[in-house]
mmCIF file of the N, C-alpha and C atoms, coordinates in Angstrom:
data_MODEL
# 
_entry.id   MODEL 
# 
loop_
_atom_site.group_PDB 
_atom_site.id 
_atom_site.type_symbol 
_atom_site.label_atom_id 
_atom_site.label_alt_id 
_atom_site.label_comp_id 
_atom_site.label_asym_id 
_atom_site.label_entity_id 
_atom_site.label_seq_id 
_atom_site.pdbx_PDB_ins_code 
_atom_site.Cartn_x 
_atom_site.Cartn_y 
_atom_site.Cartn_z 
_atom_site.occupancy 
_atom_site.B_iso_or_equiv 
_atom_site.pdbx_formal_charge 
_atom_site.auth_seq_id 
_atom_site.auth_comp_id 
_atom_site.auth_asym_id 
_atom_site.auth_atom_id 
_atom_site.pdbx_PDB_model_num 
ATOM 1   N N  . UNK A 1 1  ? 106.751 102.050 62.726 1.00 0.00 ? 1  UNK A N  1 
ATOM 2   C CA . UNK A 1 1  ? 105.694 102.576 61.814 1.00 0.00 ? 1  UNK A CA 1 
ATOM 3   C C  . UNK A 1 1  ? 104.960 101.398 61.113 1.00 0.00 ? 1  UNK A C  1 
ATOM 4   N N  . UNK A 1 2  ? 103.633 101.633 61.039 1.00 0.00 ? 2  UNK A N  1 
ATOM 5   C CA . UNK A 1 2  ? 102.775 100.486 60.466 1.00 0.00 ? 2  UNK A CA 1 
ATOM 6   C C  . UNK A 1 2  ? 102.922 100.577 58.948 1.00 0.00 ? 2  UNK A C  1 
ATOM 7   N N  . UNK A 1 3  ? 102.819 99.421  58.284 1.00 0.00 ? 3  UNK A N  1 
ATOM 8   C CA . UNK A 1 3  ? 102.993 99.527  56.807 1.00 0.00 ? 3  UNK A CA 1 
ATOM 9   C C  . UNK A 1 3  ? 101.556 98.657  56.257 1.00 0.00 ? 3  UNK A C  1 
ATOM 10  N N  . UNK A 1 4  ? 101.074 99.316  55.224 1.00 0.00 ? 4  UNK A N  1 
ATOM 11  C CA . UNK A 1 4  ? 100.048 98.765  54.378 1.00 0.00 ? 4  UNK A CA 1 
ATOM 12  C C  . UNK A 1 4  ? 100.339 98.203  53.073 1.00 0.00 ? 4  UNK A C  1 
ATOM 13  N N  . UNK A 1 5  ? 100.037 96.948  52.841 1.00 0.00 ? 5  UNK A N  1 
ATOM 14  C CA . UNK A 1 5  ? 100.436 96.320  51.550 1.00 0.00 ? 5  UNK A CA 1 
ATOM 15  C C  . UNK A 1 5  ? 99.316  96.092  50.683 1.00 0.00 ? 5  UNK A C  1 
ATOM 16  N N  . UNK A 1 6  ? 99.416  96.649  49.627 1.00 0.00 ? 6  UNK A N  1 
ATOM 17  C CA . UNK A 1 6  ? 98.346  96.758  48.525 1.00 0.00 ? 6  UNK A CA 1 
ATOM 18  C C  . UNK A 1 6  ? 98.705  95.989  47.257 1.00 0.00 ? 6  UNK A C  1 
ATOM 19  N N  . UNK A 1 7  ? 98.050  95.118  46.670 1.00 0.00 ? 7  UNK A N  1 
ATOM 20  C CA . UNK A 1 7  ? 98.201  94.455  45.469 1.00 0.00 ? 7  UNK A CA 1 
ATOM 21  C C  . UNK A 1 7  ? 98.150  95.592  44.409 1.00 0.00 ? 7  UNK A C  1 
ATOM 22  N N  . UNK A 1 8  ? 99.275  95.682  43.460 1.00 0.00 ? 8  UNK A N  1 
ATOM 23  C CA . UNK A 1 8  ? 99.167  96.646  42.324 1.00 0.00 ? 8  UNK A CA 1 
ATOM 24  C C  . UNK A 1 8  ? 98.314  95.986  41.263 1.00 0.00 ? 8  UNK A C  1 
ATOM 25  N N  . UNK A 1 9  ? 97.311  96.689  40.899 1.00 0.00 ? 9  UNK A N  1 
ATOM 26  C CA . UNK A 1 9  ? 96.235  96.290  39.925 1.00 0.00 ? 9  UNK A CA 1 
ATOM 27  C C  . UNK A 1 9  ? 96.889  96.166  38.503 1.00 0.00 ? 9  UNK A C  1 
ATOM 28  N N  . UNK A 1 10 ? 97.715  97.091  38.217 1.00 0.00 ? 10 UNK A N  1 
ATOM 29  C CA . UNK A 1 10 ? 98.219  97.137  36.736 1.00 0.00 ? 10 UNK A CA 1 
ATOM 30  C C  . UNK A 1 10 ? 99.364  96.177  36.616 1.00 0.00 ? 10 UNK A C  1 
ATOM 31  N N  . UNK A 1 11 ? 99.904  95.788  37.648 1.00 0.00 ? 11 UNK A N  1 
ATOM 32  C CA . UNK A 1 11 ? 101.273 94.859  37.554 1.00 0.00 ? 11 UNK A CA 1 
ATOM 33  C C  . UNK A 1 11 ? 101.090 93.681  38.377 1.00 0.00 ? 11 UNK A C  1 
ATOM 34  N N  . UNK A 1 12 ? 100.492 92.589  38.004 1.00 0.00 ? 12 UNK A N  1 
ATOM 35  C CA . UNK A 1 12 ? 100.274 91.334  38.760 1.00 0.00 ? 12 UNK A CA 1 
ATOM 36  C C  . UNK A 1 12 ? 101.707 90.849  39.285 1.00 0.00 ? 12 UNK A C  1 
ATOM 37  N N  . UNK A 1 13 ? 101.484 90.346  40.702 1.00 0.00 ? 13 UNK A N  1 
ATOM 38  C CA . UNK A 1 13 ? 102.666 89.730  41.171 1.00 0.00 ? 13 UNK A CA 1 
ATOM 39  C C  . UNK A 1 13 ? 103.231 90.943  42.020 1.00 0.00 ? 13 UNK A C  1 
ATOM 40  N N  . UNK A 1 14 ? 102.825 92.029  42.110 1.00 0.00 ? 14 UNK A N  1 
ATOM 41  C CA . UNK A 1 14 ? 103.478 93.187  42.692 1.00 0.00 ? 14 UNK A CA 1 
ATOM 42  C C  . UNK A 1 14 ? 102.486 93.777  43.814 1.00 0.00 ? 14 UNK A C  1 
ATOM 43  N N  . UNK A 1 15 ? 103.148 94.101  45.003 1.00 0.00 ? 15 UNK A N  1 
ATOM 44  C CA . UNK A 1 15 ? 102.221 94.744  45.977 1.00 0.00 ? 15 UNK A CA 1 
ATOM 45  C C  . UNK A 1 15 ? 103.122 96.059  46.234 1.00 0.00 ? 15 UNK A C  1 
ATOM 46  N N  . UNK A 1 16 ? 102.401 97.025  46.552 1.00 0.00 ? 16 UNK A N  1 
ATOM 47  C CA . UNK A 1 16 ? 102.771 98.423  46.971 1.00 0.00 ? 16 UNK A CA 1 
ATOM 48  C C  . UNK A 1 16 ? 102.688 98.406  48.415 1.00 0.00 ? 16 UNK A C  1 
ATOM 49  N N  . UNK A 1 17 ? 103.828 99.216  48.943 1.00 0.00 ? 17 UNK A N  1 
ATOM 50  C CA . UNK A 1 17 ? 103.923 99.357  50.220 1.00 0.00 ? 17 UNK A CA 1 
ATOM 51  C C  . UNK A 1 17 ? 103.830 100.804 50.692 1.00 0.00 ? 17 UNK A C  1 
ATOM 52  N N  . UNK A 1 18 ? 102.890 101.030 51.608 1.00 0.00 ? 18 UNK A N  1 
ATOM 53  C CA . UNK A 1 18 ? 102.862 102.523 52.113 1.00 0.00 ? 18 UNK A CA 1 
ATOM 54  C C  . UNK A 1 18 ? 102.700 102.614 53.628 1.00 0.00 ? 18 UNK A C  1 
ATOM 55  N N  . UNK A 1 19 ? 102.848 103.739 54.184 1.00 0.00 ? 19 UNK A N  1 
ATOM 56  C CA . UNK A 1 19 ? 102.561 103.841 55.611 1.00 0.00 ? 19 UNK A CA 1 
ATOM 57  C C  . UNK A 1 19 ? 101.156 104.187 55.785 1.00 0.00 ? 19 UNK A C  1 
ATOM 58  N N  . UNK A 1 20 ? 100.739 104.339 56.928 1.00 0.00 ? 20 UNK A N  1 
ATOM 59  C CA . UNK A 1 20 ? 99.218  104.529 57.224 1.00 0.00 ? 20 UNK A CA 1 
ATOM 60  C C  . UNK A 1 20 ? 98.757  105.964 56.704 1.00 0.00 ? 20 UNK A C  1 
ATOM 61  N N  . UNK A 1 21 ? 99.753  106.917 56.282 1.00 0.00 ? 21 UNK A N  1 
ATOM 62  C CA . UNK A 1 21 ? 99.400  108.222 55.797 1.00 0.00 ? 21 UNK A CA 1 
ATOM 63  C C  . UNK A 1 21 ? 99.446  108.161 54.374 1.00 0.00 ? 21 UNK A C  1 
ATOM 64  N N  . UNK A 1 22 ? 99.743  107.005 53.764 1.00 0.00 ? 22 UNK A N  1 
ATOM 65  C CA . UNK A 1 22 ? 99.787  106.817 52.303 1.00 0.00 ? 22 UNK A CA 1 
ATOM 66  C C  . UNK A 1 22 ? 101.064 107.148 51.556 1.00 0.00 ? 22 UNK A C  1 
ATOM 67  N N  . UNK A 1 23 ? 102.068 107.557 52.381 1.00 0.00 ? 23 UNK A N  1 
ATOM 68  C CA . UNK A 1 23 ? 103.443 107.843 51.776 1.00 0.00 ? 23 UNK A CA 1 
ATOM 69  C C  . UNK A 1 23 ? 104.135 106.439 51.276 1.00 0.00 ? 23 UNK A C  1 
ATOM 70  N N  . UNK A 1 24 ? 104.486 106.465 49.957 1.00 0.00 ? 24 UNK A N  1 
ATOM 71  C CA . UNK A 1 24 ? 105.106 105.246 49.460 1.00 0.00 ? 24 UNK A CA 1 
ATOM 72  C C  . UNK A 1 24 ? 106.440 104.865 50.197 1.00 0.00 ? 24 UNK A C  1 
ATOM 73  N N  . UNK A 1 25 ? 106.678 103.483 50.309 1.00 0.00 ? 25 UNK A N  1 
ATOM 74  C CA . UNK A 1 25 ? 107.741 102.959 50.880 1.00 0.00 ? 25 UNK A CA 1 
ATOM 75  C C  . UNK A 1 25 ? 108.583 102.018 50.105 1.00 0.00 ? 25 UNK A C  1 
ATOM 76  N N  . UNK A 1 26 ? 107.793 101.426 48.934 1.00 0.00 ? 26 UNK A N  1 
ATOM 77  C CA . UNK A 1 26 ? 108.612 100.486 48.168 1.00 0.00 ? 26 UNK A CA 1 
ATOM 78  C C  . UNK A 1 26 ? 107.621 99.489  47.651 1.00 0.00 ? 26 UNK A C  1 
ATOM 79  N N  . UNK A 1 27 ? 108.008 98.546  47.135 1.00 0.00 ? 27 UNK A N  1 
ATOM 80  C CA . UNK A 1 27 ? 107.201 97.305  46.465 1.00 0.00 ? 27 UNK A CA 1 
ATOM 81  C C  . UNK A 1 27 ? 107.711 95.855  47.033 1.00 0.00 ? 27 UNK A C  1 
ATOM 82  N N  . UNK A 1 28 ? 106.715 95.025  46.780 1.00 0.00 ? 28 UNK A N  1 
ATOM 83  C CA . UNK A 1 28 ? 107.188 93.598  46.979 1.00 0.00 ? 28 UNK A CA 1 
ATOM 84  C C  . UNK A 1 28 ? 106.868 92.950  45.845 1.00 0.00 ? 28 UNK A C  1 
ATOM 85  N N  . UNK A 1 29 ? 107.731 92.286  45.085 1.00 0.00 ? 29 UNK A N  1 
ATOM 86  C CA . UNK A 1 29 ? 107.535 91.535  43.818 1.00 0.00 ? 29 UNK A CA 1 
ATOM 87  C C  . UNK A 1 29 ? 107.617 90.172  43.950 1.00 0.00 ? 29 UNK A C  1 
ATOM 88  N N  . UNK A 1 30 ? 106.797 89.342  43.318 1.00 0.00 ? 30 UNK A N  1 
ATOM 89  C CA . UNK A 1 30 ? 106.912 87.952  43.397 1.00 0.00 ? 30 UNK A CA 1 
ATOM 90  C C  . UNK A 1 30 ? 107.589 87.536  41.919 1.00 0.00 ? 30 UNK A C  1 
ATOM 91  N N  . UNK A 1 31 ? 108.730 87.069  42.231 1.00 0.00 ? 31 UNK A N  1 
ATOM 92  C CA . UNK A 1 31 ? 109.658 86.763  41.150 1.00 0.00 ? 31 UNK A CA 1 
ATOM 93  C C  . UNK A 1 31 ? 109.386 85.221  40.758 1.00 0.00 ? 31 UNK A C  1 
ATOM 94  N N  . UNK A 1 32 ? 109.086 84.335  41.624 1.00 0.00 ? 32 UNK A N  1 
ATOM 95  C CA . UNK A 1 32 ? 108.675 83.148  41.308 1.00 0.00 ? 32 UNK A CA 1 
ATOM 96  C C  . UNK A 1 32 ? 107.891 82.421  42.687 1.00 0.00 ? 32 UNK A C  1 
ATOM 97  N N  . UNK A 1 33 ? 107.298 81.296  42.530 1.00 0.00 ? 33 UNK A N  1 
ATOM 98  C CA . UNK A 1 33 ? 106.587 80.823  43.743 1.00 0.00 ? 33 UNK A CA 1 
ATOM 99  C C  . UNK A 1 33 ? 107.063 80.962  45.035 1.00 0.00 ? 33 UNK A C  1 
ATOM 100 N N  . UNK A 1 34 ? 108.617 80.726  45.160 1.00 0.00 ? 34 UNK A N  1 
ATOM 101 C CA . UNK A 1 34 ? 109.175 80.869  46.364 1.00 0.00 ? 34 UNK A CA 1 
ATOM 102 C C  . UNK A 1 34 ? 110.370 81.987  46.419 1.00 0.00 ? 34 UNK A C  1 
ATOM 103 N N  . UNK A 1 35 ? 110.124 83.069  45.750 1.00 0.00 ? 35 UNK A N  1 
ATOM 104 C CA . UNK A 1 35 ? 111.023 84.153  45.836 1.00 0.00 ? 35 UNK A CA 1 
ATOM 105 C C  . UNK A 1 35 ? 110.308 85.437  45.603 1.00 0.00 ? 35 UNK A C  1 
ATOM 106 N N  . UNK A 1 36 ? 110.223 86.317  46.706 1.00 0.00 ? 36 UNK A N  1 
ATOM 107 C CA . UNK A 1 36 ? 109.661 87.579  46.810 1.00 0.00 ? 36 UNK A CA 1 
ATOM 108 C C  . UNK A 1 36 ? 110.669 88.489  47.192 1.00 0.00 ? 36 UNK A C  1 
ATOM 109 N N  . UNK A 1 37 ? 110.744 89.700  46.528 1.00 0.00 ? 37 UNK A N  1 
ATOM 110 C CA . UNK A 1 37 ? 111.748 90.658  46.576 1.00 0.00 ? 37 UNK A CA 1 
ATOM 111 C C  . UNK A 1 37 ? 111.095 91.966  47.207 1.00 0.00 ? 37 UNK A C  1 
ATOM 112 N N  . UNK A 1 38 ? 111.708 92.473  48.257 1.00 0.00 ? 38 UNK A N  1 
ATOM 113 C CA . UNK A 1 38 ? 111.395 93.869  48.628 1.00 0.00 ? 38 UNK A CA 1 
ATOM 114 C C  . UNK A 1 38 ? 112.299 94.864  48.014 1.00 0.00 ? 38 UNK A C  1 
ATOM 115 N N  . UNK A 1 39 ? 111.761 95.917  47.352 1.00 0.00 ? 39 UNK A N  1 
ATOM 116 C CA . UNK A 1 39 ? 112.511 96.941  46.726 1.00 0.00 ? 39 UNK A CA 1 
ATOM 117 C C  . UNK A 1 39 ? 111.937 98.323  47.594 1.00 0.00 ? 39 UNK A C  1 
ATOM 118 N N  . UNK A 1 40 ? 112.889 98.618  48.375 1.00 0.00 ? 40 UNK A N  1 
ATOM 119 C CA . UNK A 1 40 ? 112.470 99.845  49.265 1.00 0.00 ? 40 UNK A CA 1 
ATOM 120 C C  . UNK A 1 40 ? 112.770 101.273 48.352 1.00 0.00 ? 40 UNK A C  1 
ATOM 121 N N  . UNK A 1 41 ? 111.815 102.057 48.669 1.00 0.00 ? 41 UNK A N  1 
ATOM 122 C CA . UNK A 1 41 ? 112.266 103.485 48.037 1.00 0.00 ? 41 UNK A CA 1 
ATOM 123 C C  . UNK A 1 41 ? 113.328 104.150 48.930 1.00 0.00 ? 41 UNK A C  1 
ATOM 124 N N  . UNK A 1 42 ? 114.323 104.976 48.152 1.00 0.00 ? 42 UNK A N  1 
ATOM 125 C CA . UNK A 1 42 ? 115.366 105.486 48.610 1.00 0.00 ? 42 UNK A CA 1 
ATOM 126 C C  . UNK A 1 42 ? 115.010 106.359 49.819 1.00 0.00 ? 42 UNK A C  1 
ATOM 127 N N  . UNK A 1 43 ? 113.994 107.150 49.751 1.00 0.00 ? 43 UNK A N  1 
ATOM 128 C CA . UNK A 1 43 ? 113.320 107.973 50.653 1.00 0.00 ? 43 UNK A CA 1 
ATOM 129 C C  . UNK A 1 43 ? 112.745 107.542 51.983 1.00 0.00 ? 43 UNK A C  1 
ATOM 130 N N  . UNK A 1 44 ? 112.473 106.276 51.976 1.00 0.00 ? 44 UNK A N  1 
ATOM 131 C CA . UNK A 1 44 ? 111.821 105.713 53.034 1.00 0.00 ? 44 UNK A CA 1 
ATOM 132 C C  . UNK A 1 44 ? 112.616 105.092 54.196 1.00 0.00 ? 44 UNK A C  1 
ATOM 133 N N  . UNK A 1 45 ? 111.852 104.971 55.353 1.00 0.00 ? 45 UNK A N  1 
ATOM 134 C CA . UNK A 1 45 ? 112.665 104.326 56.440 1.00 0.00 ? 45 UNK A CA 1 
ATOM 135 C C  . UNK A 1 45 ? 112.815 102.902 56.129 1.00 0.00 ? 45 UNK A C  1 
ATOM 136 N N  . UNK A 1 46 ? 112.264 102.344 55.025 1.00 0.00 ? 46 UNK A N  1 
ATOM 137 C CA . UNK A 1 46 ? 112.288 101.023 54.706 1.00 0.00 ? 46 UNK A CA 1 
ATOM 138 C C  . UNK A 1 46 ? 113.616 100.789 53.970 1.00 0.00 ? 46 UNK A C  1 
ATOM 139 N N  . UNK A 1 47 ? 114.266 101.876 53.464 1.00 0.00 ? 47 UNK A N  1 
ATOM 140 C CA . UNK A 1 47 ? 115.345 101.694 52.707 1.00 0.00 ? 47 UNK A CA 1 
ATOM 141 C C  . UNK A 1 47 ? 116.762 101.144 53.234 1.00 0.00 ? 47 UNK A C  1 
ATOM 142 N N  . UNK A 1 48 ? 116.713 101.296 54.542 1.00 0.00 ? 48 UNK A N  1 
ATOM 143 C CA . UNK A 1 48 ? 117.887 100.434 55.174 1.00 0.00 ? 48 UNK A CA 1 
ATOM 144 C C  . UNK A 1 48 ? 117.903 99.043  54.933 1.00 0.00 ? 48 UNK A C  1 
ATOM 145 N N  . UNK A 1 49 ? 116.592 98.464  54.522 1.00 0.00 ? 49 UNK A N  1 
ATOM 146 C CA . UNK A 1 49 ? 116.461 96.964  54.218 1.00 0.00 ? 49 UNK A CA 1 
ATOM 147 C C  . UNK A 1 49 ? 117.195 96.825  52.957 1.00 0.00 ? 49 UNK A C  1 
ATOM 148 N N  . UNK A 1 50 ? 117.338 97.862  52.032 1.00 0.00 ? 50 UNK A N  1 
ATOM 149 C CA . UNK A 1 50 ? 117.854 97.847  50.709 1.00 0.00 ? 50 UNK A CA 1 
ATOM 150 C C  . UNK A 1 50 ? 116.798 96.801  49.992 1.00 0.00 ? 50 UNK A C  1 
ATOM 151 N N  . UNK A 1 51 ? 117.464 95.895  49.142 1.00 0.00 ? 51 UNK A N  1 
ATOM 152 C CA . UNK A 1 51 ? 116.798 94.951  48.522 1.00 0.00 ? 51 UNK A CA 1 
ATOM 153 C C  . UNK A 1 51 ? 116.924 93.594  49.178 1.00 0.00 ? 51 UNK A C  1 
ATOM 154 N N  . UNK A 1 52 ? 115.906 93.029  49.509 1.00 0.00 ? 52 UNK A N  1 
ATOM 155 C CA . UNK A 1 52 ? 116.008 91.679  50.299 1.00 0.00 ? 52 UNK A CA 1 
ATOM 156 C C  . UNK A 1 52 ? 115.038 90.700  49.709 1.00 0.00 ? 52 UNK A C  1 
ATOM 157 N N  . UNK A 1 53 ? 115.399 89.286  49.795 1.00 0.00 ? 53 UNK A N  1 
ATOM 158 C CA . UNK A 1 53 ? 114.673 88.173  49.172 1.00 0.00 ? 53 UNK A CA 1 
ATOM 159 C C  . UNK A 1 53 ? 114.077 87.404  50.325 1.00 0.00 ? 53 UNK A C  1 
ATOM 160 N N  . UNK A 1 54 ? 112.864 86.905  49.828 1.00 0.00 ? 54 UNK A N  1 
ATOM 161 C CA . UNK A 1 54 ? 112.220 86.021  50.928 1.00 0.00 ? 54 UNK A CA 1 
ATOM 162 C C  . UNK A 1 54 ? 111.474 84.827  50.325 1.00 0.00 ? 54 UNK A C  1 
ATOM 163 N N  . UNK A 1 55 ? 111.253 83.857  50.994 1.00 0.00 ? 55 UNK A N  1 
ATOM 164 C CA . UNK A 1 55 ? 110.567 82.683  50.260 1.00 0.00 ? 55 UNK A CA 1 
ATOM 165 C C  . UNK A 1 55 ? 108.945 82.706  50.111 1.00 0.00 ? 55 UNK A C  1 
ATOM 166 N N  . UNK A 1 56 ? 108.392 83.594  50.928 1.00 0.00 ? 56 UNK A N  1 
ATOM 167 C CA . UNK A 1 56 ? 107.011 84.043  50.852 1.00 0.00 ? 56 UNK A CA 1 
ATOM 168 C C  . UNK A 1 56 ? 106.606 85.271  51.220 1.00 0.00 ? 56 UNK A C  1 
ATOM 169 N N  . UNK A 1 57 ? 105.329 85.792  50.704 1.00 0.00 ? 57 UNK A N  1 
ATOM 170 C CA . UNK A 1 57 ? 105.015 87.204  51.058 1.00 0.00 ? 57 UNK A CA 1 
ATOM 171 C C  . UNK A 1 57 ? 104.791 87.282  52.482 1.00 0.00 ? 57 UNK A C  1 
ATOM 172 N N  . UNK A 1 58 ? 104.374 86.299  53.148 1.00 0.00 ? 58 UNK A N  1 
ATOM 173 C CA . UNK A 1 58 ? 104.327 86.463  54.697 1.00 0.00 ? 58 UNK A CA 1 
ATOM 174 C C  . UNK A 1 58 ? 105.515 86.792  55.162 1.00 0.00 ? 58 UNK A C  1 
ATOM 175 N N  . UNK A 1 59 ? 106.606 86.051  54.998 1.00 0.00 ? 59 UNK A N  1 
ATOM 176 C CA . UNK A 1 59 ? 107.935 86.246  55.517 1.00 0.00 ? 59 UNK A CA 1 
ATOM 177 C C  . UNK A 1 59 ? 108.542 87.636  55.109 1.00 0.00 ? 59 UNK A C  1 
ATOM 178 N N  . UNK A 1 60 ? 108.183 87.960  54.025 1.00 0.00 ? 60 UNK A N  1 
ATOM 179 C CA . UNK A 1 60 ? 108.514 89.550  53.454 1.00 0.00 ? 60 UNK A CA 1 
ATOM 180 C C  . UNK A 1 60 ? 107.987 90.420  54.447 1.00 0.00 ? 60 UNK A C  1 
ATOM 181 N N  . UNK A 1 61 ? 106.603 90.266  54.710 1.00 0.00 ? 61 UNK A N  1 
ATOM 182 C CA . UNK A 1 61 ? 105.896 91.132  55.512 1.00 0.00 ? 61 UNK A CA 1 
ATOM 183 C C  . UNK A 1 61 ? 106.227 91.199  56.913 1.00 0.00 ? 61 UNK A C  1 
ATOM 184 N N  . UNK A 1 62 ? 106.794 89.864  57.540 1.00 0.00 ? 62 UNK A N  1 
ATOM 185 C CA . UNK A 1 62 ? 107.212 89.872  58.770 1.00 0.00 ? 62 UNK A CA 1 
ATOM 186 C C  . UNK A 1 62 ? 108.410 90.651  58.976 1.00 0.00 ? 62 UNK A C  1 
ATOM 187 N N  . UNK A 1 63 ? 109.279 90.451  57.881 1.00 0.00 ? 63 UNK A N  1 
ATOM 188 C CA . UNK A 1 63 ? 110.592 91.273  57.979 1.00 0.00 ? 63 UNK A CA 1 
ATOM 189 C C  . UNK A 1 63 ? 110.346 92.702  58.140 1.00 0.00 ? 63 UNK A C  1 
ATOM 190 N N  . UNK A 1 64 ? 109.410 93.173  57.307 1.00 0.00 ? 64 UNK A N  1 
ATOM 191 C CA . UNK A 1 64 ? 109.126 94.581  57.117 1.00 0.00 ? 64 UNK A CA 1 
ATOM 192 C C  . UNK A 1 64 ? 108.589 95.097  58.495 1.00 0.00 ? 64 UNK A C  1 
ATOM 193 N N  . UNK A 1 65 ? 107.684 94.328  59.100 1.00 0.00 ? 65 UNK A N  1 
ATOM 194 C CA . UNK A 1 65 ? 107.005 94.682  60.317 1.00 0.00 ? 65 UNK A CA 1 
ATOM 195 C C  . UNK A 1 65 ? 108.258 94.923  61.461 1.00 0.00 ? 65 UNK A C  1 
ATOM 196 N N  . UNK A 1 66 ? 109.128 93.816  61.455 1.00 0.00 ? 66 UNK A N  1 
ATOM 197 C CA . UNK A 1 66 ? 110.370 93.766  62.344 1.00 0.00 ? 66 UNK A CA 1 
ATOM 198 C C  . UNK A 1 66 ? 111.135 95.120  62.213 1.00 0.00 ? 66 UNK A C  1 
ATOM 199 N N  . UNK A 1 67 ? 111.467 95.132  60.875 1.00 0.00 ? 67 UNK A N  1 
ATOM 200 C CA . UNK A 1 67 ? 112.467 96.381  60.483 1.00 0.00 ? 67 UNK A CA 1 
ATOM 201 C C  . UNK A 1 67 ? 111.786 97.679  61.050 1.00 0.00 ? 67 UNK A C  1 
ATOM 202 N N  . UNK A 1 68 ? 110.481 97.958  60.543 1.00 0.00 ? 68 UNK A N  1 
ATOM 203 C CA . UNK A 1 68 ? 109.805 99.186  60.908 1.00 0.00 ? 68 UNK A CA 1 
ATOM 204 C C  . UNK A 1 68 ? 109.234 99.404  62.329 1.00 0.00 ? 68 UNK A C  1 
ATOM 205 N N  . UNK A 1 69 ? 109.432 98.386  63.011 1.00 0.00 ? 69 UNK A N  1 
ATOM 206 C CA . UNK A 1 69 ? 108.941 98.177  64.372 1.00 0.00 ? 69 UNK A CA 1 
ATOM 207 C C  . UNK A 1 69 ? 107.490 98.664  64.548 1.00 0.00 ? 69 UNK A C  1 
ATOM 208 N N  . UNK A 1 70 ? 106.719 98.047  63.730 1.00 0.00 ? 70 UNK A N  1 
ATOM 209 C CA . UNK A 1 70 ? 105.209 98.240  63.674 1.00 0.00 ? 70 UNK A CA 1 
ATOM 210 C C  . UNK A 1 70 ? 104.702 97.028  63.099 1.00 0.00 ? 70 UNK A C  1 
ATOM 211 N N  . UNK A 1 71 ? 103.406 97.055  62.560 1.00 0.00 ? 71 UNK A N  1 
ATOM 212 C CA . UNK A 1 71 ? 102.690 96.136  61.846 1.00 0.00 ? 71 UNK A CA 1 
ATOM 213 C C  . UNK A 1 71 ? 102.651 96.377  60.416 1.00 0.00 ? 71 UNK A C  1 
ATOM 214 N N  . UNK A 1 72 ? 102.633 95.149  59.839 1.00 0.00 ? 72 UNK A N  1 
ATOM 215 C CA . UNK A 1 72 ? 102.652 95.019  58.198 1.00 0.00 ? 72 UNK A CA 1 
ATOM 216 C C  . UNK A 1 72 ? 101.685 94.336  57.733 1.00 0.00 ? 72 UNK A C  1 
ATOM 217 N N  . UNK A 1 73 ? 100.361 94.849  57.220 1.00 0.00 ? 73 UNK A N  1 
ATOM 218 C CA . UNK A 1 73 ? 99.117  94.176  56.952 1.00 0.00 ? 73 UNK A CA 1 
ATOM 219 C C  . UNK A 1 73 ? 98.701  94.431  55.503 1.00 0.00 ? 73 UNK A C  1 
ATOM 220 N N  . UNK A 1 74 ? 98.229  93.360  55.016 1.00 0.00 ? 74 UNK A N  1 
ATOM 221 C CA . UNK A 1 74 ? 97.403  93.576  53.762 1.00 0.00 ? 74 UNK A CA 1 
ATOM 222 C C  . UNK A 1 74 ? 96.371  94.715  53.772 1.00 0.00 ? 74 UNK A C  1 
ATOM 223 N N  . UNK A 1 75 ? 96.111  95.296  52.898 1.00 0.00 ? 75 UNK A N  1 
ATOM 224 C CA . UNK A 1 75 ? 95.037  96.312  52.675 1.00 0.00 ? 75 UNK A CA 1 
ATOM 225 C C  . UNK A 1 75 ? 93.727  95.567  52.760 1.00 0.00 ? 75 UNK A C  1 
ATOM 226 N N  . UNK A 1 76 ? 92.722  96.096  53.227 1.00 0.00 ? 76 UNK A N  1 
ATOM 227 C CA . UNK A 1 76 ? 91.321  95.457  53.178 1.00 0.00 ? 76 UNK A CA 1 
ATOM 228 C C  . UNK A 1 76 ? 90.763  95.143  51.913 1.00 0.00 ? 76 UNK A C  1 
ATOM 229 N N  . UNK A 1 77 ? 91.343  96.074  51.041 1.00 0.00 ? 77 UNK A N  1 
ATOM 230 C CA . UNK A 1 77 ? 90.981  95.774  49.536 1.00 0.00 ? 77 UNK A CA 1 
ATOM 231 C C  . UNK A 1 77 ? 91.503  94.454  48.956 1.00 0.00 ? 77 UNK A C  1 
ATOM 232 N N  . UNK A 1 78 ? 92.387  93.989  49.551 1.00 0.00 ? 78 UNK A N  1 
ATOM 233 C CA . UNK A 1 78 ? 92.955  92.553  49.253 1.00 0.00 ? 78 UNK A CA 1 
ATOM 234 C C  . UNK A 1 78 ? 92.440  91.367  49.757 1.00 0.00 ? 78 UNK A C  1 
ATOM 235 N N  . UNK A 1 79 ? 91.595  91.717  50.630 1.00 0.00 ? 79 UNK A N  1 
ATOM 236 C CA . UNK A 1 79 ? 90.843  90.640  51.452 1.00 0.00 ? 79 UNK A CA 1 
ATOM 237 C C  . UNK A 1 79 ? 91.683  89.573  51.880 1.00 0.00 ? 79 UNK A C  1 
# 
């Protein structure tokens, strides 16, 4: 399943995760410069990842792509 990552405009340092149909999958939050946390929604296929920590946004997105067996891309709105 492909995942789209969109920066949350209201909450800096947070990105929303949705599938291509717009269903919510969870969030990625930047805790510090080298700590990004994935928090998966309970009802999503991403939930089996539970909460996971990564050193970069790219590494978090790569792990999501691998787990979901698809692509994980920044939204075109995020340039």
